[in-house]
C-alpha positions as CSV (number, residue, x, y, z in Angstrom):
1,X,45.8,153.6,99.0
2,X,42.5,153.3,100.3
3,X,40.9,150.2,101.2
4,X,36.7,149.0,101.5
5,X,35.9,146.5,104.5
6,X,32.7,145.1,104.0
7,X,30.9,142.8,106.1
8,X,28.9,140.3,103.5
9,X,25.8,138.3,103.9
10,X,23.6,141.1,104.4
11,X,20.2,141.8,102.8
12,X,19.9,144.9,100.9
13,X,16.3,146.6,99.8
14,X,15.7,150.2,98.2
15,X,15.9,152.3,95.5
16,X,19.5,153.3,93.4
17,X,19.8,155.5,90.6
18,X,22.8,154.7,88.0
19,X,25.3,157.5,87.3
20,X,25.8,159.2,84.2
21,X,27.5,156.5,81.7
22,X,31.6,157.3,82.0
23,X,31.9,156.0,78.5
24,X,29.5,158.5,77.1
25,X,31.1,161.3,79.2
26,X,34.8,160.6,77.7
27,X,33.1,161.0,74.2
28,X,31.2,164.1,75.0
29,X,33.8,165.9,77.2
30,X,36.4,165.6,74.4
31,X,33.7,167.2,71.6
32,X,33.7,170.6,73.2
33,X,36.8,171.0,71.5
34,X,35.1,171.0,68.5
35,X,33.6,174.9,69.0
36,X,34.7,177.7,70.5
37,X,31.2,178.4,71.7
38,X,30.1,177.1,75.0
39,X,28.7,173.5,75.6
40,X,26.8,172.5,78.6
41,X,26.7,168.9,79.8
42,X,24.5,167.2,82.3
43,X,24.7,164.3,84.2
44,X,28.3,164.1,84.3
45,X,29.7,161.4,86.8
46,X,32.0,162.2,89.5
47,X,34.4,159.6,89.1
48,X,38.2,159.7,88.6
49,X,38.6,159.1,85.3
50,X,36.3,161.8,84.0
51,X,37.7,164.5,86.5
52,X,41.0,163.7,85.1
53,X,40.1,164.3,81.7
54,X,38.1,167.9,82.8
55,X,41.3,168.7,84.0
56,X,43.3,167.8,81.0
57,X,40.7,170.2,79.3
58,X,41.4,173.3,81.6
59,X,45.1,172.5,81.2
60,X,44.3,173.0,77.7
61,X,42.8,176.0,78.1
62,X,38.9,175.4,78.0
63,X,37.0,177.6,80.2
64,X,35.2,175.4,82.9
65,X,32.3,176.5,84.8
66,X,30.7,174.0,87.2
67,X,27.1,174.4,87.8
68,X,25.5,172.3,90.2
69,X,26.2,168.6,90.6
70,X,27.2,166.9,87.7
71,X,26.4,169.9,85.2
72,X,29.4,171.8,83.9
73,X,30.0,174.5,80.8
74,X,32.6,174.3,78.8
75,X,34.1,177.3,76.4
76,X,37.1,176.1,74.3
77,X,37.8,179.8,72.4
78,X,41.2,180.1,73.6
79,X,42.7,176.5,73.5
80,X,46.7,176.4,73.9
81,X,47.3,173.6,71.7
82,X,51.4,173.8,72.2
83,X,50.6,172.3,75.4
84,X,50.2,169.0,73.6
85,X,54.2,168.7,73.1
86,X,55.2,169.8,76.7
87,X,56.0,166.8,79.5
88,X,53.4,167.8,81.8
89,X,51.0,166.8,79.1
90,X,52.8,163.7,78.0
91,X,52.8,162.3,81.8
92,X,49.0,163.8,82.1
93,X,47.6,161.9,78.8
94,X,49.0,159.0,79.7
95,X,47.5,158.3,82.8
96,X,44.0,158.1,80.9
97,X,42.6,156.1,78.2
98,X,40.0,158.2,77.2
99,X,42.8,161.1,76.2
100,X,43.3,159.5,72.8
101,X,39.8,160.9,71.8
102,X,40.8,164.7,71.9
103,X,43.2,163.9,68.8
104,X,40.2,163.9,66.5
105,X,38.1,167.2,67.5
106,X,41.8,168.8,67.7
107,X,42.9,167.6,64.6
108,X,39.6,168.8,62.7
109,X,39.7,172.1,64.1
110,X,43.6,173.2,64.7
111,X,45.0,170.8,62.1
112,X,47.2,168.7,64.6
113,X,46.9,166.2,67.7
114,X,48.9,164.4,69.8
115,X,48.8,162.1,72.5
116,X,50.8,159.7,74.8
117,X,50.4,155.9,74.9
118,X,47.0,156.2,76.8
119,X,46.5,154.6,80.4
120,X,44.0,152.9,81.8
121,X,42.8,149.1,82.9
122,X,45.4,146.2,82.3
123,X,43.2,144.3,80.7
124,X,45.2,143.1,77.4
125,X,46.2,144.8,74.3
126,X,43.8,147.9,73.5
127,X,45.0,148.8,69.8
128,X,45.0,152.3,68.3
129,X,45.5,151.4,64.9
130,X,41.6,152.1,63.9
131,X,42.1,155.6,64.9
132,X,45.0,156.5,63.2
133,X,44.1,154.9,60.3
134,X,41.0,156.7,60.1
135,X,42.8,159.8,60.5
136,X,45.3,159.2,57.6
137,X,42.4,158.0,55.2
138,X,41.1,162.1,56.0
139,X,44.0,163.3,54.7
140,X,46.2,163.6,57.9
141,X,50.0,162.9,58.4
142,X,51.0,160.6,60.9
143,X,54.1,160.2,63.1
144,X,54.9,158.0,66.1
145,X,57.9,158.4,68.5
146,X,59.0,154.9,69.7
147,X,61.3,155.8,72.7
148,X,59.0,158.2,74.3
149,X,55.5,156.2,72.8
150,X,54.3,159.7,71.5
151,X,51.6,159.8,68.5
152,X,51.0,162.7,66.2
153,X,48.8,163.5,63.3
154,X,48.9,166.5,61.6
155,X,46.7,168.2,58.5
156,X,47.8,171.7,58.5
157,X,45.7,172.3,55.2
158,X,42.7,170.6,56.6
159,X,40.8,167.5,56.3
160,X,39.3,166.1,53.4
161,X,36.1,163.1,53.6
162,X,36.8,160.0,52.4
163,X,35.3,156.5,52.2
164,X,36.8,153.9,54.8
165,X,35.7,150.5,56.1
166,X,37.0,150.2,59.9
167,X,39.2,147.4,60.5
168,X,37.1,147.0,63.8
169,X,33.9,148.3,64.8
170,X,35.9,150.2,67.8
171,X,33.7,152.7,69.7
172,X,36.4,154.9,70.2
173,X,38.1,155.0,67.3
174,X,34.6,155.0,65.5
175,X,33.8,158.5,67.7
176,X,37.5,159.8,67.2
177,X,37.2,159.7,63.5
178,X,33.7,161.1,63.2
179,X,34.8,164.2,65.3
180,X,37.3,164.6,62.8
181,X,35.4,164.2,59.8
182,X,32.6,166.6,61.2
183,X,34.9,169.6,60.1
184,X,36.5,168.1,57.2
185,X,35.5,169.0,53.3
186,X,33.3,167.2,51.7
187,X,31.5,163.6,52.6
188,X,33.0,160.8,54.7
189,X,31.3,157.4,54.9
190,X,32.2,155.3,57.9
191,X,31.2,151.6,57.3
192,X,31.8,148.8,60.3
193,X,31.5,151.7,62.4
194,X,30.5,151.2,66.1
195,X,26.9,151.8,66.6
196,X,26.8,152.0,70.8
197,X,24.1,154.1,72.3
198,X,27.0,156.2,73.6
199,X,28.2,156.7,69.9
200,X,24.8,157.5,69.1
201,X,24.4,160.3,71.7
202,X,27.6,161.6,70.8
203,X,26.3,161.6,66.9
204,X,23.1,163.5,68.3
205,X,24.8,165.9,70.3
206,X,27.0,166.9,67.0
207,X,24.0,167.1,65.1
208,X,22.8,169.7,67.7
209,X,25.9,171.9,67.3
210,X,25.3,172.3,63.5
211,X,27.1,168.9,62.3
212,X,25.5,166.7,59.7
213,X,25.9,163.0,60.3
214,X,23.4,160.8,59.2
215,X,22.9,156.8,59.5
216,X,22.8,157.1,63.4
217,X,22.5,153.6,65.2
218,X,23.6,151.5,62.1
219,X,27.0,150.5,61.2
220,X,27.3,152.8,58.1
221,X,27.8,156.4,59.2
222,X,27.5,159.5,56.5
223,X,29.0,162.4,57.8
224,X,28.7,165.7,55.5
225,X,31.5,168.0,56.6
226,X,30.6,171.6,57.9
227,X,32.9,174.7,58.4
228,X,32.3,175.5,62.1
229,X,29.8,173.9,64.9
230,X,28.0,175.7,67.6
231,X,27.2,175.4,71.0
232,X,24.6,173.1,72.6
233,X,23.2,171.4,75.4
234,X,23.2,167.8,76.4
235,X,22.4,165.4,78.9
236,X,24.2,162.1,79.2
237,X,22.5,158.8,79.6
238,X,22.5,156.4,82.6
239,X,25.9,154.1,82.7
240,X,24.4,151.0,81.5
241,X,27.4,148.9,83.2
242,X,26.5,150.1,86.2
243,X,22.8,149.0,85.9
244,X,24.0,145.6,84.9
245,X,26.3,145.8,88.3
246,X,23.2,146.8,90.3
247,X,21.4,143.5,88.9
248,X,24.2,141.3,89.7
249,X,24.7,142.8,93.0
250,X,20.6,142.3,93.6
251,X,20.9,138.5,92.5
252,X,23.7,137.8,94.8
253,X,22.7,139.0,97.9
254,X,19.4,138.2,97.1
255,X,17.7,141.7,97.9
256,X,14.8,143.2,96.5
257,X,16.3,146.3,94.6
258,X,14.8,148.8,91.8
259,X,17.1,150.5,89.7
260,X,15.4,154.0,88.9
261,X,15.6,155.7,85.4
262,X,17.2,153.4,83.3
263,X,16.8,154.1,79.7
264,X,15.7,150.6,79.0
265,X,15.7,151.3,75.4
266,X,19.4,152.2,75.7
267,X,20.1,148.1,77.7
268,X,20.2,146.2,74.4
269,X,20.5,142.5,75.5
270,X,21.8,143.0,79.2
271,X,18.3,142.3,80.4
272,X,18.0,139.3,78.3
273,X,21.3,137.8,79.6
274,X,20.7,138.3,83.2
275,X,17.1,136.5,82.8
276,X,19.4,133.9,81.1
277,X,21.1,133.5,83.9
278,X,17.5,132.7,85.9
279,X,17.1,136.4,87.2
280,X,13.9,138.2,87.6
281,X,13.6,141.5,86.2
282,X,10.4,143.5,86.1
283,X,10.0,146.6,83.5
284,X,8.3,149.4,85.6
285,X,7.9,152.3,84.1
286,X,11.8,153.5,83.4
287,X,12.6,151.5,86.1
288,X,14.0,147.9,86.7
289,X,12.3,146.1,89.7
290,X,14.2,143.3,91.1
291,X,12.7,140.6,93.7
292,X,14.3,139.0,96.6
293,X,15.8,135.7,94.8
294,X,15.0,133.5,98.0
295,X,15.2,130.5,96.1
296,X,18.1,131.3,93.9
297,X,18.0,131.5,90.3
298,X,17.8,128.6,87.8
299,X,20.1,129.0,84.6
300,X,18.3,128.4,81.3
301,X,19.9,126.1,78.9
302,X,20.2,126.7,75.1
303,X,17.4,124.6,73.3
304,X,19.1,121.6,72.5
305,X,19.9,121.5,76.0
306,X,23.9,122.2,76.1
307,X,25.6,124.4,78.2
308,X,24.5,128.2,78.5
309,X,27.3,130.7,76.6
310,X,27.4,133.9,77.4
311,X,29.8,136.2,75.2
312,X,30.8,139.4,74.6
313,X,30.1,141.0,70.8
314,X,30.3,144.7,69.6
315,X,26.6,146.1,70.0
316,X,23.9,145.1,70.1
317,X,26.2,142.4,71.1
318,X,26.4,141.9,75.0
319,X,29.2,144.3,76.1
320,X,32.5,142.8,77.6
321,X,32.1,145.2,80.5
322,X,29.8,143.0,82.4
323,X,31.0,139.7,81.8
324,X,33.3,140.0,85.2
325,X,29.5,141.0,86.7
326,X,27.9,137.6,84.9
327,X,30.8,135.5,86.4
328,X,30.1,136.4,90.1
329,X,26.7,136.0,89.4
330,X,27.3,132.5,87.6
331,X,28.7,131.4,91.1
332,X,25.5,131.1,92.8
333,X,23.3,130.1,90.2
334,X,21.5,126.6,89.5
335,X,23.3,124.9,87.1
336,X,26.8,125.7,84.8
337,X,27.5,128.6,82.7
338,X,30.8,129.0,79.7
339,X,31.6,132.3,79.8
340,X,33.8,133.4,76.4
341,X,35.6,136.7,76.7
342,X,36.6,137.6,73.2
343,X,37.9,140.9,73.2
344,X,40.6,141.2,76.1
345,X,43.2,138.5,76.7
346,X,43.7,139.4,80.1
347,X,39.9,140.1,81.7
348,X,39.2,136.9,83.0
349,X,42.7,136.6,85.2
350,X,40.5,137.7,87.9
351,X,38.9,134.5,88.9
352,X,41.7,133.6,91.0
353,X,40.3,135.6,93.7
354,X,36.9,134.3,93.4
355,X,37.9,130.9,93.4
356,X,40.1,131.6,96.7
357,X,36.6,132.8,98.0
358,X,35.0,129.3,97.0
359,X,34.0,129.7,93.8
360,X,34.0,126.7,91.3
361,X,35.5,128.2,88.3
362,X,37.8,126.6,85.5
363,X,39.6,128.5,83.5
364,X,40.0,127.0,80.1
365,X,42.3,129.9,78.4
366,X,42.8,133.6,78.4
367,X,39.1,133.7,76.9
368,X,37.1,131.1,78.6
369,X,35.9,130.0,81.9
370,X,33.4,127.4,82.9
371,X,31.6,128.3,86.2
372,X,29.7,125.9,88.1
373,X,27.0,127.2,90.1
374,X,26.9,126.7,93.7
375,X,22.9,127.2,93.9
376,X,23.6,129.4,97.5
377,X,24.5,126.3,99.2
378,X,27.8,126.8,99.9
379,X,28.4,130.5,100.3
380,X,31.6,132.5,99.4
381,X,34.4,133.1,102.0
382,X,35.3,136.7,103.0
383,X,38.6,137.1,101.9
384,X,41.7,140.0,101.2
385,X,42.2,141.0,97.3
386,X,43.5,143.8,95.5
387,X,41.4,145.8,92.7
388,X,43.1,144.8,89.2
389,X,40.7,146.9,87.0
390,X,37.4,148.8,87.5
391,X,35.2,146.1,86.4
392,X,36.8,143.2,88.3
393,X,36.8,145.4,91.1
394,X,33.4,146.0,91.1
395,X,32.3,142.3,90.3
396,X,35.1,141.8,93.6
397,X,33.1,143.9,95.5
398,X,29.8,142.3,94.4
399,X,31.2,138.8,95.5
400,X,32.4,140.4,98.8
401,X,28.5,141.8,100.0
402,X,27.4,138.1,99.2
403,X,30.6,136.2,101.3
404,X,30.3,135.0,104.6
405,X,32.5,137.2,106.8
406,X,34.5,140.5,106.4
407,X,36.5,141.3,103.4
408,X,39.0,143.5,102.6
409,X,39.4,145.2,98.9
410,X,42.6,147.2,98.5
411,X,43.5,149.3,95.7
412,X,40.0,150.6,95.3
413,X,40.9,154.0,93.5
414,X,40.4,151.2,90.6
415,X,36.9,151.0,91.8
416,X,36.4,154.9,92.1
417,X,37.8,155.3,88.5
418,X,34.6,154.3,87.2
419,X,32.0,154.1,90.0
420,X,31.1,157.7,92.0
421,X,30.7,157.6,95.7
422,X,29.8,153.6,95.8
423,X,30.0,153.3,99.3
424,X,27.8,155.9,100.0
425,X,25.3,154.9,97.6
426,X,25.3,151.2,98.8
427,X,25.3,152.0,102.5
428,X,22.0,154.0,101.5
429,X,20.4,150.5,100.9
430,X,21.9,148.6,103.7
431,X,25.0,147.4,103.1
432,X,27.6,147.5,105.6
433,X,30.7,148.8,103.8
434,X,33.2,151.2,105.3
435,X,36.1,153.3,103.3
436,X,39.5,153.3,105.2
């Protein structure tokens, strides 16, 4: 396993460009299975999870051509659906959370889709009920092998449009159901649909392929089924989670950093939440400029003076993927913050590593933590730690970059799953980080 050696306490300076959005790419790559025609996708991040999915598509028989950095052309005109029932697929599909989203397009186009229990971050239970209830509503038959944890849906006669109310606004669940519904007969309505920018991107891409999806950006989607879809060219948005990570990095290292080409209109509440922590963000065209916070940053209390609470919620609420970053940033603020992680019951457990570094954090329960800010009067201490998941991993990396001394982070493959060449890009703005 690889490690990062990080010399902390170094002030950074310069420009950094966010990679393409991991969570959008996982959806978009699965959607290429909806058509036998060529689909070109640009701004694909070069990270472990995405590369695993591209390999999986290749093993399914998809023709893959790399056009250049971040650009691929795919053609799914000779898909081997039988591969889904092989031991190789059961192992491969089980290693990647995003593999669940191949089921919708395969079911729509070939009448069947199978998947082993998907892997991914160990951040608590991540239910799949919404996906399969949606497929059942469209007329698919569901089966589950408990011994092998293997899911299957079949609709040999094709899918039929239906009205449905999702039990939760699941992003991947909505994406999977929409991809199935675009080739179903008749009209499908999905209420309580997720409306994240990445889901909007998926719908816009499918419309460019000839689908008929309306209500994009709202929680009520209407899909008029079509007989087939064609090819298109699509560009993936910048990764909002990485943008939030760089904001946190700038604040914790008190560095002057410009984040380039962030697509401000797709950031939602992210800038406002960091401003509540006292961080200065300037909009310069489509860039974010963050000045060096040499005097620290003051948390804003609620109107009645009560402690600031930051919690996650479905879009347009604050994304849960950035709460780990917020916790780290709050360790050096002026003031106190209550973090309420509602969606996953194991995501806050990494704070014990921050406590070992000297952070003042009270873990109230699996979902809530109170962070008492140091105001840089007491710096975090360097330590040796292991990255438990993607988002906790990047948070610990930011903590290490701000700490006194040299830290070691183990299990950095977790960070590489979601962040492209992160050590190279950090060194370009002055960070002292070595991969070993």
